[in-house]
C-alpha positions as CSV (number, residue, x, y, z in Angstrom):
1,M,83.2,129.1,159.0
2,P,84.7,128.3,155.3
3,T,86.2,125.0,154.4
4,V,89.2,126.1,152.4
5,L,91.3,123.3,151.9
6,R,91.0,119.4,152.9
7,I,94.2,117.6,154.0
8,D,94.0,113.7,154.0
9,G,90.3,114.3,155.4
10,L,91.0,117.0,157.7
11,R,89.1,120.3,157.3
12,V,91.5,123.8,156.8
13,V,89.0,126.3,157.9
14,I,89.1,129.9,158.6
15,Y,86.7,131.7,160.5
16,P,85.4,135.0,159.4
17,N,85.0,137.3,162.7
18,D,88.5,135.7,163.7
19,H,91.7,138.4,164.5
20,R,95.0,138.9,163.1
21,P,97.6,137.7,162.5
22,P,96.5,135.4,159.1
23,H,95.9,132.0,160.5
24,V,93.9,128.9,159.6
25,H,92.7,125.9,162.1
26,V,92.9,122.2,161.2
27,L,90.1,119.9,162.7
28,G,89.2,116.1,162.1
29,A,90.0,112.9,163.3
30,G,89.3,114.5,167.4
31,A,92.1,116.4,166.9
32,E,92.8,120.6,166.6
33,A,95.7,123.1,165.6
34,V,96.2,126.3,164.6
35,F,98.7,127.3,162.3
36,N,99.9,131.1,161.4
37,L,100.3,131.6,158.1
38,I,103.1,134.2,158.1
39,G,105.5,132.9,160.9
40,V,108.5,135.0,162.2
41,D,110.5,133.6,159.2
42,G,107.8,134.4,156.7
43,G,106.4,130.8,156.3
44,V,103.7,128.6,158.1
45,T,104.3,128.3,161.9
46,L,102.2,126.0,164.2
47,R,100.6,127.9,167.1
48,T,98.6,125.5,169.1
49,S,97.8,122.0,168.5
50,Q,95.8,119.1,170.6
51,G,95.6,115.7,169.5
52,F,98.1,115.4,166.2
53,S,101.1,113.6,166.6
54,T,104.6,115.5,165.0
55,A,104.4,113.2,161.7
56,Q,100.8,114.3,161.4
57,L,101.7,118.3,162.2
58,N,104.8,118.2,159.8
59,R,102.3,116.8,156.7
60,I,100.0,119.7,157.6
61,A,102.6,122.1,157.7
62,D,104.1,121.2,154.4
63,A,100.6,121.2,152.5
64,L,99.7,124.1,154.3
65,G,102.7,125.6,152.9
66,T,102.5,124.8,149.1
67,A,99.0,126.5,149.6
68,R,100.3,129.4,151.8
69,T,99.6,132.5,149.0
70,Q,96.1,131.1,148.3
71,L,95.5,130.8,151.8
72,L,96.4,134.2,152.8
73,A,94.3,135.3,149.6
74,Q,91.2,133.3,151.1
75,W,91.5,134.8,154.5
76,E,91.9,138.9,153.5
77,W,89.0,138.1,150.9
78,I,86.9,136.0,153.9
79,H,87.6,138.9,156.5
80,D,86.7,141.6,153.8
81,H,83.4,140.1,153.0
82,Y,82.2,138.7,156.2
83,R,82.6,141.3,158.3
84,L,79.9,141.5,161.3
């Protein structure tokens, strides 16, 4: 699972054999969240979360939104090159 970004000590990972829609897993501090990179409004949206506070999720979403274009490109590259 490649780490594609770090946010305040948290790891943002993309699993190579994962499903669509494009999304990332945010791991760390005993918590995990999954964010879709293409939400209903076209931006980053939270799918699931366990252990993060609302304030943490808002900061993570902001950072992911800033890196969204890069993350989408990495998601596509990883899924094109790591197919099993």
